[in-house]
Short mmCIF file of the C-alpha atoms (twelve columns), coordinates in Angstrom:
data_MODEL
# 
_entry.id   MODEL 
# 
loop_
_atom_site.group_PDB 
_atom_site.id 
_atom_site.type_symbol 
_atom_site.label_atom_id 
_atom_site.label_alt_id 
_atom_site.label_comp_id 
_atom_site.label_asym_id 
_atom_site.label_seq_id 
_atom_site.Cartn_x 
_atom_site.Cartn_y 
_atom_site.Cartn_z 
_atom_site.pdbx_PDB_model_num 
ATOM 1   C CA . MET A 1   6.866   16.836  3.254   1 
ATOM 2   C CA . ASP A 2   8.718   17.595  -0.025  1 
ATOM 3   C CA . GLN A 3   6.630   15.947  -2.961  1 
ATOM 4   C CA . GLN A 4   10.188  15.126  -5.024  1 
ATOM 5   C CA . TYR A 5   11.507  13.084  -1.804  1 
ATOM 6   C CA . PHE A 6   8.486   11.487  -0.688  1 
ATOM 7   C CA . LEU A 7   8.079   9.772   -4.668  1 
ATOM 8   C CA . ASP A 8   11.468  8.904   -4.621  1 
ATOM 9   C CA . HIS A 9   12.472  7.585   -1.055  1 
ATOM 10  C CA . TYR A 10  9.263   6.327   0.179   1 
ATOM 11  C CA . ILE A 11  6.766   5.440   -3.024  1 
ATOM 12  C CA . GLY A 12  10.503  4.636   -5.085  1 
ATOM 13  C CA . LYS A 13  11.628  1.856   -2.363  1 
ATOM 14  C CA . PHE A 14  7.805   0.814   -1.594  1 
ATOM 15  C CA . ASN A 15  7.738   -0.669  -5.710  1 
ATOM 16  C CA . ARG A 16  11.233  -1.833  -5.340  1 
ATOM 17  C CA . GLN A 17  10.147  -3.627  -2.698  1 
ATOM 18  C CA . ASP A 18  12.381  -1.726  0.133   1 
ATOM 19  C CA . PRO A 19  11.378  -1.896  3.697   1 
ATOM 20  C CA . ALA A 20  13.935  0.668   3.920   1 
ATOM 21  C CA . GLY A 21  11.305  2.847   3.240   1 
ATOM 22  C CA . PHE A 22  9.061   1.944   6.276   1 
ATOM 23  C CA . GLU A 23  12.001  2.201   8.749   1 
ATOM 24  C CA . GLU A 24  13.191  6.195   7.316   1 
ATOM 25  C CA . PHE A 25  9.637   7.430   7.082   1 
ATOM 26  C CA . PHE A 26  7.204   5.126   9.734   1 
ATOM 27  C CA . ALA A 27  7.529   5.893   13.143  1 
ATOM 28  C CA . PRO A 28  8.314   3.589   15.717  1 
ATOM 29  C CA . ASN A 29  4.419   3.730   17.103  1 
ATOM 30  C CA . ILE A 30  2.743   3.171   13.578  1 
ATOM 31  C CA . LYS A 31  -0.913  2.417   13.105  1 
ATOM 32  C CA . MET A 32  -1.894  1.626   9.853   1 
ATOM 33  C CA . PHE A 33  -5.473  0.834   9.151   1 
ATOM 34  C CA . ASN A 34  -5.655  -1.063  6.069   1 
ATOM 35  C CA . GLY A 35  -9.714  -1.532  4.865   1 
ATOM 36  C CA . GLY A 36  -10.922 -3.728  8.465   1 
ATOM 37  C CA . LEU A 37  -6.390  -4.772  9.437   1 
ATOM 38  C CA . ILE A 38  -4.981  -2.905  11.515  1 
ATOM 39  C CA . PHE A 39  -1.484  -2.528  11.761  1 
ATOM 40  C CA . GLU A 40  0.991   -1.553  14.508  1 
ATOM 41  C CA . GLY A 41  4.461   -0.593  14.810  1 
ATOM 42  C CA . VAL A 42  6.873   -1.158  12.248  1 
ATOM 43  C CA . GLU A 43  8.008   -4.957  11.873  1 
ATOM 44  C CA . ALA A 44  3.975   -6.076  11.701  1 
ATOM 45  C CA . VAL A 45  3.410   -3.286  8.673   1 
ATOM 46  C CA . LYS A 46  7.172   -4.744  7.804   1 
ATOM 47  C CA . GLU A 47  6.078   -8.494  7.847   1 
ATOM 48  C CA . HIS A 48  1.869   -7.363  6.123   1 
ATOM 49  C CA . TYR A 49  4.306   -6.305  3.141   1 
ATOM 50  C CA . ARG A 50  6.209   -9.211  2.818   1 
ATOM 51  C CA . GLN A 51  3.557   -11.511 3.267   1 
ATOM 52  C CA . ILE A 52  2.253   -9.644  -0.485  1 
ATOM 53  C CA . TRP A 53  6.043   -9.197  -1.750  1 
ATOM 54  C CA . SER A 54  6.711   -13.315 -1.091  1 
ATOM 55  C CA . VAL A 55  3.929   -14.065 -3.992  1 
ATOM 56  C CA . MET A 56  3.339   -10.899 -6.246  1 
ATOM 57  C CA . ARG A 57  4.224   -8.281  -7.942  1 
ATOM 58  C CA . GLU A 58  3.241   -4.540  -6.473  1 
ATOM 59  C CA . THR A 59  3.431   -1.117  -8.325  1 
ATOM 60  C CA . LEU A 60  1.841   2.394   -6.515  1 
ATOM 61  C CA . ASN A 61  1.534   5.429   -9.268  1 
ATOM 62  C CA . VAL A 62  0.342   8.077   -7.091  1 
ATOM 63  C CA . LYS A 63  -1.595  10.272  -8.928  1 
ATOM 64  C CA . GLU A 64  -2.536  13.249  -6.906  1 
ATOM 65  C CA . TYR A 65  -0.070  14.568  -3.591  1 
ATOM 66  C CA . LEU A 66  -1.793  16.452  -1.446  1 
ATOM 67  C CA . PRO A 67  -0.057  18.659  1.494   1 
ATOM 68  C CA . VAL A 68  -2.773  19.579  4.014   1 
ATOM 69  C CA . SER A 69  -0.357  20.728  6.655   1 
ATOM 70  C CA . ASP A 70  2.560   20.130  7.915   1 
ATOM 71  C CA . SER A 71  1.190   17.127  10.284  1 
ATOM 72  C CA . ARG A 72  -1.124  15.668  7.384   1 
ATOM 73  C CA . LEU A 73  -0.466  14.596  3.568   1 
ATOM 74  C CA . VAL A 74  -3.008  13.027  1.144   1 
ATOM 75  C CA . ILE A 75  -2.324  11.041  -1.374  1 
ATOM 76  C CA . GLU A 76  -4.836  9.782   -4.262  1 
ATOM 77  C CA . LEU A 77  -2.961  6.261   -5.294  1 
ATOM 78  C CA . HIS A 78  -3.370  3.338   -8.220  1 
ATOM 79  C CA . THR A 79  -1.500  0.199   -6.640  1 
ATOM 80  C CA . HIS A 80  -1.009  -2.444  -9.116  1 
ATOM 81  C CA . PHE A 81  -1.084  -6.234  -8.319  1 
ATOM 82  C CA . ASP A 82  0.821   -8.912  -11.174 1 
ATOM 83  C CA . VAL A 83  0.560   -12.472 -9.643  1 
ATOM 84  C CA . PRO A 84  3.238   -14.914 -11.233 1 
ATOM 85  C CA . GLU A 85  2.201   -17.788 -9.959  1 
ATOM 86  C CA . SER A 86  -1.070  -19.202 -8.619  1 
ATOM 87  C CA . GLN A 87  -0.902  -19.545 -4.473  1 
ATOM 88  C CA . THR A 88  -3.293  -21.217 -1.740  1 
ATOM 89  C CA . GLU A 89  -2.701  -18.782 1.286   1 
ATOM 90  C CA . THR A 90  -1.973  -15.187 1.212   1 
ATOM 91  C CA . PRO A 91  -3.424  -11.962 1.792   1 
ATOM 92  C CA . PHE A 92  -5.725  -12.103 -0.797  1 
ATOM 93  C CA . GLY A 93  -6.885  -15.430 -0.413  1 
ATOM 94  C CA . GLU A 94  -7.020  -17.520 -3.198  1 
ATOM 95  C CA . ILE A 95  -4.735  -16.481 -5.742  1 
ATOM 96  C CA . LYS A 96  -3.996  -17.419 -9.909  1 
ATOM 97  C CA . GLN A 97  -1.665  -17.363 -12.131 1 
ATOM 98  C CA . GLY A 98  -2.162  -14.168 -14.782 1 
ATOM 99  C CA . GLN A 99  -4.537  -12.509 -11.970 1 
ATOM 100 C CA . GLN A 100 -4.318  -8.873  -11.125 1 
ATOM 101 C CA . PHE A 101 -5.642  -6.413  -8.693  1 
ATOM 102 C CA . ASP A 102 -6.764  -2.894  -8.737  1 
ATOM 103 C CA . PHE A 103 -6.740  -0.424  -6.048  1 
ATOM 104 C CA . HIS A 104 -7.613  3.120   -6.336  1 
ATOM 105 C CA . GLY A 105 -7.802  5.507   -3.433  1 
ATOM 106 C CA . LEU A 106 -7.179  8.440   -1.058  1 
ATOM 107 C CA . ILE A 107 -4.274  7.719   1.820   1 
ATOM 108 C CA . LEU A 108 -3.839  9.803   4.872   1 
ATOM 109 C CA . TYR A 109 -0.941  9.938   6.470   1 
ATOM 110 C CA . LYS A 110 -0.357  11.720  9.691   1 
ATOM 111 C CA . ILE A 111 3.232   13.675  10.232  1 
ATOM 112 C CA . ASP A 112 4.878   13.852  13.836  1 
ATOM 113 C CA . GLU A 113 7.152   16.081  14.565  1 
ATOM 114 C CA . ASN A 114 10.510  14.169  13.713  1 
ATOM 115 C CA . HIS A 115 8.085   13.974  10.167  1 
ATOM 116 C CA . GLN A 116 7.388   10.533  10.148  1 
ATOM 117 C CA . PHE A 117 4.174   8.772   10.206  1 
ATOM 118 C CA . TYR A 118 2.409   7.760   13.258  1 
ATOM 119 C CA . GLU A 119 -0.717  7.170   11.439  1 
ATOM 120 C CA . VAL A 120 -1.712  5.804   7.893   1 
ATOM 121 C CA . HIS A 121 -5.794  5.485   6.826   1 
ATOM 122 C CA . VAL A 122 -6.523  3.625   3.510   1 
ATOM 123 C CA . SER A 123 -9.248  4.134   2.064   1 
ATOM 124 C CA . TYR A 124 -11.320 2.502   -1.275  1 
ATOM 125 C CA . PHE A 125 -12.717 3.687   -3.886  1 
ATOM 126 C CA . ASN A 126 -12.455 0.153   -5.788  1 
ATOM 127 C CA . PHE A 127 -10.394 -2.525  -5.666  1 
ATOM 128 C CA . ILE A 128 -10.647 -4.391  -8.829  1 
ATOM 129 C CA . LYS A 129 -9.475  -8.095  -9.617  1 
ATOM 130 C CA . THR A 130 -9.124  -9.206  -13.584 1 
ATOM 131 C CA . ASP A 131 -8.342  -12.564 -14.204 1 
ATOM 132 C CA . ALA A 132 -6.126  -13.966 -16.587 1 
ATOM 133 C CA . ASP A 133 -8.875  -14.261 -18.988 1 
ATOM 134 C CA . GLY A 134 -9.519  -10.522 -18.329 1 
ATOM 135 C CA . THR A 135 -13.354 -11.312 -16.715 1 
ATOM 136 C CA . LYS A 136 -12.948 -8.560  -13.482 1 
ATOM 137 C CA . THR A 137 -14.821 -8.104  -10.456 1 
ATOM 138 C CA . ASN A 138 -15.123 -5.317  -7.931  1 
ATOM 139 C CA . LEU A 139 -14.305 -6.896  -4.859  1 
ATOM 140 C CA . GLY A 140 -14.544 -4.220  -2.387  1 
ATOM 141 C CA . MET A 141 -12.972 -3.932  0.232   1 
ATOM 142 C CA . PRO A 142 -10.169 -6.749  -0.081  1 
ATOM 143 C CA . HIS A 143 -9.722  -7.807  3.971   1 
# 
Protein backbone atom coordinates (compact mmCIF):
# COMPACT_ATOMS: atom_id res chain seq x y z
CA MET A 1 0.00 0.00 0.00
CA ASP A 2 1.35 3.37 -0.99
CA GLN A 3 2.34 5.38 2.09
CA GLN A 4 1.28 8.80 0.84
CA TYR A 5 -2.07 7.48 -0.36
CA PHE A 6 -2.66 5.84 3.04
CA LEU A 7 -1.73 9.04 4.89
CA ASP A 8 -3.81 11.32 2.65
CA HIS A 9 -6.88 9.15 2.13
CA TYR A 10 -7.18 7.05 5.28
CA ILE A 11 -5.46 9.04 8.03
CA GLY A 12 -6.50 12.35 6.46
CA LYS A 13 -10.16 11.35 6.29
CA PHE A 14 -9.99 9.97 9.82
CA ASN A 15 -8.59 13.26 11.11
CA ARG A 16 -11.42 15.09 9.34
CA GLN A 17 -13.87 12.67 11.01
CA ASP A 18 -14.95 11.48 7.58
CA PRO A 19 -16.21 7.87 7.74
CA ALA A 20 -15.74 7.52 3.96
CA GLY A 21 -12.19 6.37 4.73
CA PHE A 22 -13.59 3.29 6.44
CA GLU A 23 -15.74 2.51 3.42
CA GLU A 24 -12.80 2.81 1.04
CA PHE A 25 -10.16 0.99 3.09
CA PHE A 26 -12.14 -1.64 5.02
CA ALA A 27 -13.38 -4.91 3.57
CA PRO A 28 -17.10 -5.47 4.23
CA ASN A 29 -16.22 -8.29 6.67
CA ILE A 30 -13.63 -6.24 8.60
CA LYS A 31 -12.78 -7.35 12.13
CA MET A 32 -11.18 -4.76 14.38
CA PHE A 33 -9.60 -5.85 17.66
CA ASN A 34 -9.06 -2.84 19.95
CA GLY A 35 -8.13 -3.72 23.51
CA GLY A 36 -10.95 -5.90 24.78
CA LEU A 37 -13.34 -4.70 22.07
CA ILE A 38 -14.06 -6.49 18.81
CA PHE A 39 -15.94 -4.76 15.99
CA GLU A 40 -17.26 -6.80 13.06
CA GLY A 41 -18.28 -5.08 9.84
CA VAL A 42 -17.78 -1.56 8.52
CA GLU A 43 -20.98 -0.28 10.17
CA ALA A 44 -19.84 -1.43 13.63
CA VAL A 45 -16.50 0.37 13.21
CA LYS A 46 -18.24 3.51 11.94
CA GLU A 47 -20.63 3.46 14.91
CA HIS A 48 -17.75 3.12 17.39
CA TYR A 49 -15.98 6.15 15.95
CA ARG A 50 -19.23 8.10 15.60
CA GLN A 51 -19.66 7.70 19.37
CA ILE A 52 -16.11 8.94 20.01
CA TRP A 53 -16.25 11.79 17.49
CA SER A 54 -19.58 13.01 18.89
CA VAL A 55 -17.89 13.85 22.22
CA MET A 56 -14.19 14.45 21.46
CA ARG A 57 -11.76 15.62 18.85
CA GLU A 58 -9.48 12.73 17.82
CA THR A 59 -6.27 13.30 15.84
CA LEU A 60 -4.02 10.55 14.48
CA ASN A 61 -0.28 11.06 13.98
CA VAL A 62 1.59 8.25 12.24
CA LYS A 63 5.11 8.04 13.71
CA GLU A 64 6.31 5.08 11.61
CA TYR A 65 4.93 3.44 8.48
CA LEU A 66 6.19 -0.12 8.27
CA PRO A 67 4.98 -2.21 5.31
CA VAL A 68 5.72 -5.85 6.14
CA SER A 69 4.48 -7.36 2.87
CA ASP A 70 1.73 -6.84 0.29
CA SER A 71 -0.71 -8.31 2.81
CA ARG A 72 0.53 -6.72 6.07
CA LEU A 73 1.09 -3.15 7.24
CA VAL A 74 2.17 -1.97 10.68
CA ILE A 75 2.12 1.62 11.85
CA GLU A 76 3.34 3.20 15.05
CA LEU A 77 0.62 5.61 16.03
CA HIS A 78 0.11 8.46 18.45
CA THR A 79 -3.54 9.46 18.86
CA HIS A 80 -4.58 12.59 20.74
CA PHE A 81 -8.10 13.17 22.07
CA ASP A 82 -9.38 16.56 23.28
CA VAL A 83 -12.55 16.83 25.37
CA PRO A 84 -14.45 20.05 24.54
CA GLU A 85 -17.23 19.53 27.11
CA SER A 86 -18.07 17.17 29.96
CA GLN A 87 -20.10 14.06 29.13
CA THR A 88 -21.27 11.22 31.37
CA GLU A 89 -21.70 8.39 28.86
CA THR A 90 -18.96 7.85 26.28
CA PRO A 91 -16.80 4.95 25.07
CA PHE A 92 -14.25 6.30 27.60
CA GLY A 93 -16.75 6.48 30.46
CA GLU A 94 -17.30 9.86 32.07
CA ILE A 95 -15.13 12.61 30.59
CA LYS A 96 -14.59 16.19 31.74
CA GLN A 97 -14.09 19.38 29.78
CA GLY A 98 -10.41 20.12 29.25
CA GLN A 99 -9.25 16.53 29.65
CA GLN A 100 -6.94 15.02 27.07
CA PHE A 101 -6.15 11.41 26.26
CA ASP A 102 -3.08 10.14 24.43
CA PHE A 103 -2.71 6.69 22.90
CA HIS A 104 0.64 5.33 21.73
CA GLY A 105 0.86 1.90 20.13
CA LEU A 106 1.14 -0.27 17.06
CA ILE A 107 -1.61 -1.06 14.59
CA LEU A 108 -1.45 -4.19 12.41
CA TYR A 109 -3.50 -4.10 9.22
CA LYS A 110 -4.13 -7.35 7.33
CA ILE A 111 -4.77 -6.59 3.67
CA ASP A 112 -6.83 -8.71 1.26
CA GLU A 113 -6.49 -9.21 -2.51
CA ASN A 114 -8.68 -6.12 -3.08
CA HIS A 115 -6.18 -4.00 -1.11
CA GLN A 116 -8.65 -3.53 1.74
CA PHE A 117 -8.14 -4.17 5.43
CA TYR A 118 -9.92 -7.31 6.59
CA GLU A 119 -8.42 -7.32 10.10
CA VAL A 120 -7.08 -4.51 12.27
CA HIS A 121 -5.29 -5.19 15.55
CA VAL A 122 -4.64 -2.30 17.96
CA SER A 123 -1.89 -2.86 20.53
CA TYR A 124 -1.18 -0.43 23.35
CA PHE A 125 2.18 0.85 24.59
CA ASN A 126 0.38 3.33 26.81
CA PHE A 127 -2.82 5.30 27.16
CA ILE A 128 -2.54 8.47 29.25
CA LYS A 129 -5.33 10.69 30.60
CA THR A 130 -4.37 14.29 31.36
CA ASP A 131 -6.83 16.24 33.49
CA ALA A 132 -7.41 19.95 32.95
CA ASP A 133 -5.06 20.67 35.89
CA GLY A 134 -2.23 18.71 34.20
CA THR A 135 -2.48 15.56 36.36
CA LYS A 136 -1.54 12.53 34.27
CA THR A 137 -2.88 9.00 34.81
CA ASN A 138 -1.74 5.93 32.87
CA LEU A 139 -4.93 4.06 32.02
CA GLY A 140 -3.36 0.90 30.63
CA MET A 141 -5.95 -0.57 28.25
CA PRO A 142 -9.12 1.54 28.56
CA HIS A 143 -11.50 -1.11 27.21
